[in-house]
Biopython code that builds the backbone (N, CA, C, O; Angstrom):
import numpy as np
from Bio.PDB.StructureBuilder import StructureBuilder

atoms = [
    (1, "MET", "N", (0.820, -1.171, 0.000)),
    (1, "MET", "CA", (0.000, 0.000, 0.000)),
    (1, "MET", "C", (0.875, 1.251, 0.000)),
    (1, "MET", "O", (1.838, 1.341, 0.762)),
    (2, "GLU", "N", (0.542, 2.206, -0.847)),
    (2, "GLU", "CA", (1.331, 3.421, -0.948)),
    (2, "GLU", "C", (0.988, 4.401, 0.168)),
    (2, "GLU", "O", (-0.164, 4.540, 0.579)),
    (3, "GLU", "N", (2.029, 5.070, 0.637)),
    (3, "GLU", "CA", (1.825, 6.101, 1.644)),
    (3, "GLU", "C", (1.397, 7.385, 0.938)),
    (3, "GLU", "O", (2.046, 7.828, -0.010)),
    (4, "GLN", "N", (0.318, 7.966, 1.400)),
    (4, "GLN", "CA", (-0.166, 9.190, 0.771)),
    (4, "GLN", "C", (0.339, 10.392, 1.541)),
    (4, "GLN", "O", (0.253, 10.447, 2.768)),
    (5, "LYS", "N", (0.871, 11.360, 0.796)),
    (5, "LYS", "CA", (1.337, 12.597, 1.389)),
    (5, "LYS", "C", (0.162, 13.561, 1.490)),
    (5, "LYS", "O", (-0.711, 13.576, 0.622)),
    (6, "PRO", "N", (0.141, 14.358, 2.542)),
    (6, "PRO", "CA", (-0.945, 15.333, 2.646)),
    (6, "PRO", "C", (-0.866, 16.341, 1.509)),
    (6, "PRO", "O", (0.212, 16.824, 1.163)),
    (7, "VAL", "N", (-2.001, 16.646, 0.944)),
    (7, "VAL", "CA", (-2.078, 17.593, -0.160)),
    (7, "VAL", "C", (-2.333, 18.979, 0.410)),
    (7, "VAL", "O", (-3.235, 19.180, 1.222)),
    (8, "LYS", "N", (-1.513, 19.936, -0.035)),
    (8, "LYS", "CA", (-1.705, 21.305, 0.419)),
    (8, "LYS", "C", (-2.918, 21.898, -0.278)),
    (8, "LYS", "O", (-3.182, 21.582, -1.438)),
    (9, "PRO", "N", (-3.652, 22.747, 0.412)),
    (9, "PRO", "CA", (-4.747, 23.430, -0.257)),
    (9, "PRO", "C", (-4.198, 24.322, -1.371)),
    (9, "PRO", "O", (-3.057, 24.779, -1.301)),
    (10, "ALA", "N", (-5.004, 24.564, -2.387)),
    (10, "ALA", "CA", (-4.566, 25.362, -3.535)),
    (10, "ALA", "C", (-4.080, 26.732, -3.098)),
    (10, "ALA", "O", (-3.132, 27.260, -3.679)),
    (11, "GLY", "N", (-4.704, 27.317, -2.095)),
    (11, "GLY", "CA", (-4.303, 28.633, -1.612)),
    (11, "GLY", "C", (-2.891, 28.642, -1.059)),
    (11, "GLY", "O", (-2.172, 29.629, -1.215)),
    (12, "ALA", "N", (-2.477, 27.547, -0.409)),
    (12, "ALA", "CA", (-1.128, 27.454, 0.157)),
    (12, "ALA", "C", (-0.090, 27.413, -0.949)),
    (12, "ALA", "O", (0.969, 28.030, -0.839)),
    (13, "GLN", "N", (-0.393, 26.684, -2.014)),
    (13, "GLN", "CA", (0.546, 26.611, -3.128)),
    (13, "GLN", "C", (0.665, 27.970, -3.816)),
    (13, "GLN", "O", (1.754, 28.361, -4.235)),
    (14, "ASP", "N", (-0.448, 28.688, -3.932)),
    (14, "ASP", "CA", (-0.410, 30.030, -4.511)),
    (14, "ASP", "C", (0.418, 30.958, -3.637)),
    (14, "ASP", "O", (1.199, 31.761, -4.149)),
    (15, "SER", "N", (0.255, 30.854, -2.322)),
    (15, "SER", "CA", (1.027, 31.680, -1.401)),
    (15, "SER", "C", (2.516, 31.390, -1.539)),
    (15, "SER", "O", (3.336, 32.308, -1.534)),
    (16, "ASN", "N", (2.859, 30.122, -1.660)),
    (16, "ASN", "CA", (4.265, 29.756, -1.832)),
    (16, "ASN", "C", (4.839, 30.371, -3.093)),
    (16, "ASN", "O", (5.946, 30.908, -3.077)),
    (17, "LEU", "N", (4.095, 30.297, -4.182)),
    (17, "LEU", "CA", (4.565, 30.852, -5.448)),
    (17, "LEU", "C", (4.686, 32.374, -5.363)),
    (17, "LEU", "O", (5.685, 32.939, -5.808)),
    (18, "MET", "N", (3.697, 33.031, -4.805)),
    (18, "MET", "CA", (3.739, 34.491, -4.673)),
    (18, "MET", "C", (4.893, 34.920, -3.766)),
    (18, "MET", "O", (5.569, 35.911, -4.043)),
    (19, "ALA", "N", (5.114, 34.174, -2.685)),
    (19, "ALA", "CA", (6.225, 34.475, -1.780)),
    (19, "ALA", "C", (7.557, 34.297, -2.492)),
    (19, "ALA", "O", (8.466, 35.111, -2.328)),
    (20, "ALA", "N", (7.676, 33.242, -3.276)),
    (20, "ALA", "CA", (8.918, 32.995, -4.010)),
    (20, "ALA", "C", (9.165, 34.096, -5.047)),
    (20, "ALA", "O", (10.290, 34.574, -5.193)),
    (21, "LEU", "N", (8.128, 34.489, -5.751)),
    (21, "LEU", "CA", (8.278, 35.536, -6.766)),
    (21, "LEU", "C", (8.654, 36.888, -6.156)),
    (21, "LEU", "O", (9.192, 37.754, -6.846)),
    (22, "SER", "N", (8.375, 37.064, -4.885)),
    (22, "SER", "CA", (8.718, 38.329, -4.243)),
    (22, "SER", "C", (10.227, 38.523, -4.101)),
    (22, "SER", "O", (10.671, 39.617, -3.753)),
    (23, "TYR", "N", (11.009, 37.502, -4.358)),
    (23, "TYR", "CA", (12.467, 37.634, -4.347)),
    (23, "TYR", "C", (13.010, 38.077, -5.701)),
    (23, "TYR", "O", (14.219, 38.254, -5.850)),
    (24, "VAL", "N", (12.146, 38.257, -6.680)),
    (24, "VAL", "CA", (12.574, 38.686, -8.014)),
    (24, "VAL", "C", (12.430, 40.206, -8.081)),
    (24, "VAL", "O", (11.399, 40.737, -8.493)),
    (25, "TRP", "N", (13.470, 40.870, -7.672)),
    (25, "TRP", "CA", (13.613, 42.315, -7.613)),
    (25, "TRP", "C", (12.321, 43.081, -7.375)),
    (25, "TRP", "O", (11.757, 43.000, -6.284)),
    (26, "VAL", "N", (11.842, 43.816, -8.355)),
    (26, "VAL", "CA", (10.713, 44.738, -8.163)),
    (26, "VAL", "C", (9.401, 44.019, -7.841)),
    (26, "VAL", "O", (8.459, 44.654, -7.366)),
    (27, "LEU", "N", (9.322, 42.740, -8.084)),
    (27, "LEU", "CA", (8.109, 41.992, -7.764)),
    (27, "LEU", "C", (7.819, 41.990, -6.259)),
    (27, "LEU", "O", (6.682, 41.762, -5.847)),
    (28, "SER", "N", (8.835, 42.242, -5.451)),
    (28, "SER", "CA", (8.610, 42.322, -4.002)),
    (28, "SER", "C", (7.633, 43.448, -3.672)),
    (28, "SER", "O", (6.779, 43.289, -2.801)),
    (29, "ILE", "N", (7.749, 44.553, -4.343)),
    (29, "ILE", "CA", (6.844, 45.693, -4.118)),
    (29, "ILE", "C", (5.434, 45.332, -4.566)),
    (29, "ILE", "O", (4.459, 45.643, -3.882)),
    (30, "ILE", "N", (5.334, 44.680, -5.706)),
    (30, "ILE", "CA", (4.026, 44.286, -6.240)),
    (30, "ILE", "C", (3.349, 43.291, -5.300)),
    (30, "ILE", "O", (2.146, 43.389, -5.058)),
    (31, "MET", "N", (4.114, 42.331, -4.769)),
    (31, "MET", "CA", (3.540, 41.344, -3.854)),
    (31, "MET", "C", (3.103, 41.996, -2.539)),
    (31, "MET", "O", (2.091, 41.603, -1.959)),
    (32, "LEU", "N", (3.863, 42.988, -2.069)),
    (32, "LEU", "CA", (3.456, 43.699, -0.852)),
    (32, "LEU", "C", (2.117, 44.410, -1.050)),
    (32, "LEU", "O", (1.317, 44.511, -0.121)),
    (33, "ILE", "N", (1.885, 44.893, -2.252)),
    (33, "ILE", "CA", (0.633, 45.596, -2.550)),
    (33, "ILE", "C", (-0.508, 44.600, -2.769)),
    (33, "ILE", "O", (-1.592, 44.760, -2.210)),
    (34, "LEU", "N", (-0.260, 43.577, -3.581)),
    (34, "LEU", "CA", (-1.324, 42.640, -3.945)),
    (34, "LEU", "C", (-1.695, 41.658, -2.837)),
    (34, "LEU", "O", (-2.862, 41.287, -2.705)),
    (35, "LYS", "N", (-0.731, 41.241, -2.054)),
    (35, "LYS", "CA", (-0.951, 40.185, -1.054)),
    (35, "LYS", "C", (-0.731, 40.696, 0.366)),
    (35, "LYS", "O", (-0.155, 39.996, 1.199)),
    (36, "LYS", "N", (-1.188, 41.909, 0.642)),
    (36, "LYS", "CA", (-0.946, 42.519, 1.949)),
    (36, "LYS", "C", (-1.638, 41.787, 3.097)),
    (36, "LYS", "O", (-1.273, 41.993, 4.255)),
    (37, "ASP", "N", (-2.618, 40.945, 2.812)),
    (37, "ASP", "CA", (-3.322, 40.203, 3.854)),
    (37, "ASP", "C", (-2.739, 38.816, 4.101)),
    (37, "ASP", "O", (-3.144, 38.138, 5.045)),
    (38, "ASP", "N", (-1.810, 38.393, 3.279)),
    (38, "ASP", "CA", (-1.184, 37.073, 3.414)),
    (38, "ASP", "C", (0.150, 37.240, 4.157)),
    (38, "ASP", "O", (1.122, 37.735, 3.587)),
    (39, "GLU", "N", (0.191, 36.827, 5.425)),
    (39, "GLU", "CA", (1.381, 37.023, 6.263)),
    (39, "GLU", "C", (2.617, 36.305, 5.714)),
    (39, "GLU", "O", (3.731, 36.818, 5.816)),
    (40, "PHE", "N", (2.420, 35.120, 5.134)),
    (40, "PHE", "CA", (3.548, 34.365, 4.582)),
    (40, "PHE", "C", (4.170, 35.119, 3.410)),
    (40, "PHE", "O", (5.390, 35.263, 3.337)),
    (41, "VAL", "N", (3.339, 35.594, 2.503)),
    (41, "VAL", "CA", (3.835, 36.346, 1.345)),
    (41, "VAL", "C", (4.482, 37.647, 1.816)),
    (41, "VAL", "O", (5.547, 38.027, 1.329)),
    (42, "LYS", "N", (3.844, 38.320, 2.756)),
    (42, "LYS", "CA", (4.369, 39.589, 3.245)),
    (42, "LYS", "C", (5.741, 39.404, 3.908)),
    (42, "LYS", "O", (6.632, 40.235, 3.735)),
    (43, "PHE", "N", (5.905, 38.318, 4.663)),
    (43, "PHE", "CA", (7.188, 38.012, 5.303)),
    (43, "PHE", "C", (8.302, 37.930, 4.257)),
    (43, "PHE", "O", (9.359, 38.538, 4.421)),
    (44, "HIS", "N", (8.061, 37.178, 3.185)),
    (44, "HIS", "CA", (9.081, 37.006, 2.149)),
    (44, "HIS", "C", (9.213, 38.255, 1.273)),
    (44, "HIS", "O", (10.314, 38.568, 0.819)),
    (45, "ALA", "N", (8.131, 38.961, 1.033)),
    (45, "ALA", "CA", (8.183, 40.166, 0.202)),
    (45, "ALA", "C", (9.011, 41.255, 0.879)),
    (45, "ALA", "O", (9.720, 41.999, 0.202)),
    (46, "LYS", "N", (8.931, 41.355, 2.186)),
    (46, "LYS", "CA", (9.741, 42.347, 2.906)),
    (46, "LYS", "C", (11.228, 42.024, 2.767)),
    (46, "LYS", "O", (12.048, 42.917, 2.556)),
    (47, "GLN", "N", (11.564, 40.747, 2.888)),
    (47, "GLN", "CA", (12.964, 40.349, 2.695)),
    (47, "GLN", "C", (13.396, 40.596, 1.252)),
    (47, "GLN", "O", (14.508, 41.061, 1.001)),
    (48, "GLY", "N", (12.513, 40.281, 0.305)),
    (48, "GLY", "CA", (12.811, 40.539, -1.102)),
    (48, "GLY", "C", (13.029, 42.020, -1.369)),
    (48, "GLY", "O", (13.894, 42.386, -2.164)),
    (49, "LEU", "N", (12.254, 42.872, -0.713)),
    (49, "LEU", "CA", (12.401, 44.324, -0.868)),
    (49, "LEU", "C", (13.764, 44.789, -0.374)),
    (49, "LEU", "O", (14.421, 45.590, -1.039)),
    (50, "ILE", "N", (14.196, 44.297, 0.786)),
    (50, "ILE", "CA", (15.514, 44.668, 1.317)),
    (50, "ILE", "C", (16.614, 44.204, 0.369)),
    (50, "ILE", "O", (17.559, 44.949, 0.108)),
    (51, "LEU", "N", (16.502, 42.990, -0.147)),
    (51, "LEU", "CA", (17.501, 42.485, -1.099)),
    (51, "LEU", "C", (17.488, 43.300, -2.393)),
    (51, "LEU", "O", (18.540, 43.563, -2.976)),
    (52, "PHE", "N", (16.303, 43.696, -2.836)),
    (52, "PHE", "CA", (16.166, 44.542, -4.024)),
    (52, "PHE", "C", (16.913, 45.855, -3.815)),
    (52, "PHE", "O", (17.633, 46.310, -4.704)),
    (53, "LEU", "N", (16.742, 46.463, -2.647)),
    (53, "LEU", "CA", (17.425, 47.721, -2.352)),
    (53, "LEU", "C", (18.941, 47.521, -2.266)),
    (53, "LEU", "O", (19.705, 48.356, -2.749)),
    (54, "PHE", "N", (19.374, 46.423, -1.656)),
    (54, "PHE", "CA", (20.810, 46.125, -1.578)),
    (54, "PHE", "C", (21.416, 45.888, -2.956)),
    (54, "PHE", "O", (22.607, 46.131, -3.149)),
    (55, "SER", "N", (20.634, 45.427, -3.906)),
    (55, "SER", "CA", (21.172, 45.129, -5.242)),
    (55, "SER", "C", (21.650, 46.394, -5.954)),
    (55, "SER", "O", (22.455, 46.311, -6.882)),
    (56, "PHE", "N", (21.167, 47.558, -5.533)),
    (56, "PHE", "CA", (21.629, 48.801, -6.149)),
    (56, "PHE", "C", (23.071, 49.127, -5.784)),
    (56, "PHE", "O", (23.713, 49.928, -6.463)),
    (57, "VAL", "N", (23.587, 48.520, -4.727)),
    (57, "VAL", "CA", (24.989, 48.708, -4.344)),
    (57, "VAL", "C", (25.896, 48.102, -5.410)),
    (57, "VAL", "O", (27.069, 48.463, -5.507)),
    (58, "GLY", "N", (25.368, 47.201, -6.193)),
    (58, "GLY", "CA", (26.137, 46.527, -7.236)),
    (58, "GLY", "C", (26.709, 47.435, -8.298)),
    (58, "GLY", "O", (27.586, 47.007, -9.049)),
    (59, "VAL", "N", (26.253, 48.667, -8.394)),
    (59, "VAL", "CA", (26.786, 49.587, -9.401)),
    (59, "VAL", "C", (28.133, 50.157, -8.979)),
    (59, "VAL", "O", (28.829, 50.763, -9.794)),
    (60, "ILE", "N", (28.512, 49.970, -7.706)),
    (60, "ILE", "CA", (29.812, 50.425, -7.212)),
    (60, "ILE", "C", (30.847, 49.366, -7.583)),
    (60, "ILE", "O", (30.657, 48.187, -7.282)),
    (61, "PRO", "N", (31.942, 49.770, -8.235)),
    (61, "PRO", "CA", (32.955, 48.781, -8.644)),
    (61, "PRO", "C", (33.526, 47.996, -7.462)),
    (61, "PRO", "O", (33.624, 48.512, -6.348)),
    (62, "PHE", "N", (33.891, 46.774, -7.716)),
    (62, "PHE", "CA", (34.545, 45.823, -6.827)),
    (62, "PHE", "C", (33.715, 45.456, -5.592)),
    (62, "PHE", "O", (33.113, 44.382, -5.573)),
    (63, "ILE", "N", (33.661, 46.297, -4.573)),
    (63, "ILE", "CA", (32.920, 45.979, -3.354)),
    (63, "ILE", "C", (31.441, 45.774, -3.680)),
    (63, "ILE", "O", (30.814, 44.828, -3.203)),
    (64, "GLY", "N", (30.900, 46.665, -4.491)),
    (64, "GLY", "CA", (29.492, 46.568, -4.872)),
    (64, "GLY", "C", (29.189, 45.286, -5.616)),
    (64, "GLY", "O", (28.129, 44.686, -5.434)),
    (65, "TRP", "N", (30.118, 44.869, -6.451)),
    (65, "TRP", "CA", (29.908, 43.631, -7.207)),
    (65, "TRP", "C", (29.856, 42.437, -6.270)),
    (65, "TRP", "O", (29.047, 41.528, -6.455)),
    (66, "ALA", "N", (30.718, 42.440, -5.265)),
    (66, "ALA", "CA", (30.719, 41.342, -4.288)),
    (66, "ALA", "C", (29.384, 41.325, -3.530)),
    (66, "ALA", "O", (28.800, 40.264, -3.311)),
    (67, "VAL", "N", (28.911, 42.510, -3.135)),
    (67, "VAL", "CA", (27.619, 42.612, -2.449)),
    (67, "VAL", "C", (26.516, 42.120, -3.365)),
    (67, "VAL", "O", (25.623, 41.396, -2.926)),
    (68, "TRP", "N", (26.566, 42.503, -4.636)),
    (68, "TRP", "CA", (25.545, 42.106, -5.607)),
    (68, "TRP", "C", (25.498, 40.589, -5.748)),
    (68, "TRP", "O", (24.416, 40.008, -5.830)),
    (69, "ILE", "N", (26.655, 39.950, -5.775)),
    (69, "ILE", "CA", (26.700, 38.482, -5.890)),
    (69, "ILE", "C", (26.055, 37.833, -4.663)),
    (69, "ILE", "O", (25.297, 36.872, -4.793)),
    (70, "VAL", "N", (26.356, 38.358, -3.478)),
    (70, "VAL", "CA", (25.760, 37.831, -2.248)),
    (70, "VAL", "C", (24.246, 38.033, -2.266)),
    (70, "VAL", "O", (23.492, 37.154, -1.849)),
    (71, "VAL", "N", (23.809, 39.193, -2.751)),
    (71, "VAL", "CA", (22.370, 39.484, -2.837)),
    (71, "VAL", "C", (21.684, 38.491, -3.772)),
    (71, "VAL", "O", (20.621, 37.964, -3.441)),
    (72, "VAL", "N", (22.268, 38.236, -4.911)),
    (72, "VAL", "CA", (21.664, 37.297, -5.873)),
    (72, "VAL", "C", (21.585, 35.892, -5.275)),
    (72, "VAL", "O", (20.586, 35.196, -5.453)),
    (73, "ILE", "N", (22.627, 35.478, -4.572)),
    (73, "ILE", "CA", (22.609, 34.161, -3.931)),
    (73, "ILE", "C", (21.504, 34.107, -2.877)),
    (73, "ILE", "O", (20.783, 33.114, -2.781)),
    (74, "ALA", "N", (21.370, 35.186, -2.078)),
    (74, "ALA", "CA", (20.314, 35.232, -1.063)),
    (74, "ALA", "C", (18.933, 35.209, -1.705)),
    (74, "ALA", "O", (18.009, 34.595, -1.171)),
    (75, "MET", "N", (18.787, 35.879, -2.855)),
    (75, "MET", "CA", (17.501, 35.882, -3.564)),
    (75, "MET", "C", (17.143, 34.477, -4.042)),
    (75, "MET", "O", (16.000, 34.043, -3.898)),
    (76, "VAL", "N", (18.095, 33.782, -4.596)),
    (76, "VAL", "CA", (17.851, 32.421, -5.083)),
    (76, "VAL", "C", (17.501, 31.502, -3.906)),
    (76, "VAL", "O", (16.564, 30.708, -3.985)),
    (77, "PHE", "N", (18.259, 31.619, -2.830)),
    (77, "PHE", "CA", (17.999, 30.790, -1.647)),
    (77, "PHE", "C", (16.618, 31.098, -1.072)),
    (77, "PHE", "O", (15.865, 30.181, -0.745)),
    (78, "GLY", "N", (16.279, 32.387, -0.946)),
    (78, "GLY", "CA", (14.967, 32.782, -0.440)),
    (78, "GLY", "C", (13.847, 32.288, -1.334)),
    (78, "GLY", "O", (12.810, 31.841, -0.844)),
    (79, "PHE", "N", (14.047, 32.365, -2.649)),
    (79, "PHE", "CA", (13.066, 31.892, -3.624)),
    (79, "PHE", "C", (12.765, 30.415, -3.392)),
    (79, "PHE", "O", (11.606, 30.004, -3.344)),
    (80, "ILE", "N", (13.819, 29.630, -3.250)),
    (80, "ILE", "CA", (13.659, 28.184, -3.068)),
    (80, "ILE", "C", (12.947, 27.870, -1.761)),
    (80, "ILE", "O", (12.050, 27.027, -1.720)),
    (81, "LYS", "N", (13.353, 28.554, -0.687)),
    (81, "LYS", "CA", (12.736, 28.310, 0.629)),
    (81, "LYS", "C", (11.253, 28.696, 0.611)),
    (81, "LYS", "O", (10.414, 27.958, 1.128)),
    (82, "ALA", "N", (10.933, 29.844, 0.020)),
    (82, "ALA", "CA", (9.539, 30.297, -0.033)),
    (82, "ALA", "C", (8.694, 29.349, -0.873)),
    (82, "ALA", "O", (7.562, 29.031, -0.506)),
    (83, "LEU", "N", (9.233, 28.901, -1.986)),
    (83, "LEU", "CA", (8.495, 28.000, -2.872)),
    (83, "LEU", "C", (8.188, 26.674, -2.170)),
    (83, "LEU", "O", (7.158, 26.051, -2.425)),
    (84, "SER", "N", (9.087, 26.259, -1.294)),
    (84, "SER", "CA", (8.852, 25.006, -0.571)),
    (84, "SER", "C", (7.984, 25.214, 0.675)),
    (84, "SER", "O", (7.687, 24.260, 1.394)),
    (85, "GLY", "N", (7.582, 26.459, 0.927)),
    (85, "GLY", "CA", (6.672, 26.729, 2.032)),
    (85, "GLY", "C", (7.356, 27.016, 3.358)),
    (85, "GLY", "O", (6.699, 27.062, 4.398)),
    (86, "GLU", "N", (8.666, 27.211, 3.331)),
    (86, "GLU", "CA", (9.411, 27.479, 4.560)),
    (86, "GLU", "C", (9.443, 28.974, 4.866)),
    (86, "GLU", "O", (9.541, 29.804, 3.963)),
    (87, "ARG", "N", (9.360, 29.295, 6.130)),
    (87, "ARG", "CA", (9.439, 30.683, 6.590)),
    (87, "ARG", "C", (10.878, 30.902, 7.059)),
    (87, "ARG", "O", (11.148, 30.898, 8.260)),
    (88, "PHE", "N", (11.786, 31.090, 6.130)),
    (88, "PHE", "CA", (13.214, 31.217, 6.400)),
    (88, "PHE", "C", (13.602, 32.684, 6.512)),
    (88, "PHE", "O", (13.272, 33.496, 5.648)),
    (89, "LYS", "N", (14.302, 33.006, 7.581)),
    (89, "LYS", "CA", (14.751, 34.374, 7.808)),
    (89, "LYS", "C", (16.177, 34.511, 7.285)),
    (89, "LYS", "O", (17.097, 33.897, 7.825)),
    (90, "VAL", "N", (16.365, 35.313, 6.236)),
    (90, "VAL", "CA", (17.682, 35.541, 5.649)),
    (90, "VAL", "C", (18.529, 36.303, 6.676)),
    (90, "VAL", "O", (18.075, 37.317, 7.207)),
    (91, "PRO", "N", (19.740, 35.839, 6.961)),
    (91, "PRO", "CA", (20.582, 36.527, 7.946)),
    (91, "PRO", "C", (20.754, 38.015, 7.613)),
    (91, "PRO", "O", (20.937, 38.372, 6.449)),
    (92, "LEU", "N", (20.696, 38.854, 8.601)),
    (92, "LEU", "CA", (20.778, 40.318, 8.529)),
    (92, "LEU", "C", (19.574, 40.941, 7.829)),
    (92, "LEU", "O", (18.983, 41.897, 8.332)),
    (93, "VAL", "N", (19.220, 40.409, 6.696)),
    (93, "VAL", "CA", (18.102, 40.933, 5.911)),
    (93, "VAL", "C", (16.786, 40.740, 6.660)),
    (93, "VAL", "O", (15.941, 41.635, 6.673)),
    (94, "GLY", "N", (16.613, 39.600, 7.272)),
    (94, "GLY", "CA", (15.387, 39.297, 8.004)),
    (94, "GLY", "C", (15.136, 40.270, 9.144)),
    (94, "GLY", "O", (13.998, 40.665, 9.398)),
    (95, "ASP", "N", (16.215, 40.657, 9.835)),
    (95, "ASP", "CA", (16.075, 41.621, 10.930)),
    (95, "ASP", "C", (15.636, 42.988, 10.409)),
    (95, "ASP", "O", (14.785, 43.640, 11.013)),
    (96, "LEU", "N", (16.212, 43.419, 9.293)),
    (96, "LEU", "CA", (15.797, 44.689, 8.699)),
    (96, "LEU", "C", (14.356, 44.621, 8.194)),
    (96, "LEU", "O", (13.594, 45.578, 8.334)),
    (97, "ALA", "N", (14.000, 43.501, 7.618)),
    (97, "ALA", "CA", (12.658, 43.323, 7.063)),
    (97, "ALA", "C", (11.584, 43.384, 8.159)),
    (97, "ALA", "O", (10.474, 43.861, 7.923)),
    (98, "GLU", "N", (11.925, 42.899, 9.352)),
    (98, "GLU", "CA", (10.958, 42.930, 10.456)),
    (98, "GLU", "C", (10.638, 44.346, 10.892)),
    (98, "GLU", "O", (9.596, 44.583, 11.504)),
    (99, "LYS", "N", (11.511, 45.287, 10.589)),
    (99, "LYS", "CA", (11.295, 46.683, 10.972)),
    (99, "LYS", "C", (10.349, 47.412, 10.018)),
    (99, "LYS", "O", (9.914, 48.529, 10.301)),
    (100, "ILE", "N", (10.032, 46.778, 8.885)),
    (100, "ILE", "CA", (9.104, 47.371, 7.921)),
    (100, "ILE", "C", (7.697, 47.047, 8.377)),
    (100, "ILE", "O", (7.328, 45.876, 8.466)),
    (101, "HIS", "N", (6.920, 48.052, 8.660)),
    (101, "HIS", "CA", (5.531, 47.863, 9.110)),
    (101, "HIS", "C", (4.570, 48.281, 8.005)),
    (101, "HIS", "O", (4.314, 49.465, 7.783)),
    (102, "ILE", "N", (4.056, 47.285, 7.333)),
    (102, "ILE", "CA", (3.096, 47.538, 6.243)),
    (102, "ILE", "C", (1.827, 46.793, 6.564)),
    (102, "ILE", "O", (0.867, 46.849, 5.795)),
]
sb = StructureBuilder()
sb.init_structure("model")
sb.init_model(0)
sb.init_chain("A")
sb.init_seg("    ")
for serial, (resi, resn, name, xyz) in enumerate(atoms, 1):
    if name == "N":
        sb.init_residue(resn, " ", resi, " ")
    sb.init_atom(name, np.array(xyz, "f"), 0.0, 1.0, " ", f" {name:<3s}", serial, name[0])
structure = sb.get_structure()
């Protein structure tokens, strides 16, 4: 007999996708506006917004490029965690994101 895994409700899968998309630069702002009542999406969108703002440091030669690479890695990691339904707090970024009250 096969073991059946619990099926997530359709709304949970949508929340995961919306939360993951909030790590794609400007989409974080759009998700904050569209999904302001979904705490999971809002949690990830705030982190995505901070990473989006940090990505502008990338225009500074050398140091900025290193920061930009770290930001992109954090965005990819956050995307994967959000898509899998995890509420992962990105180091440093998560603390700043908690200070955003929307």
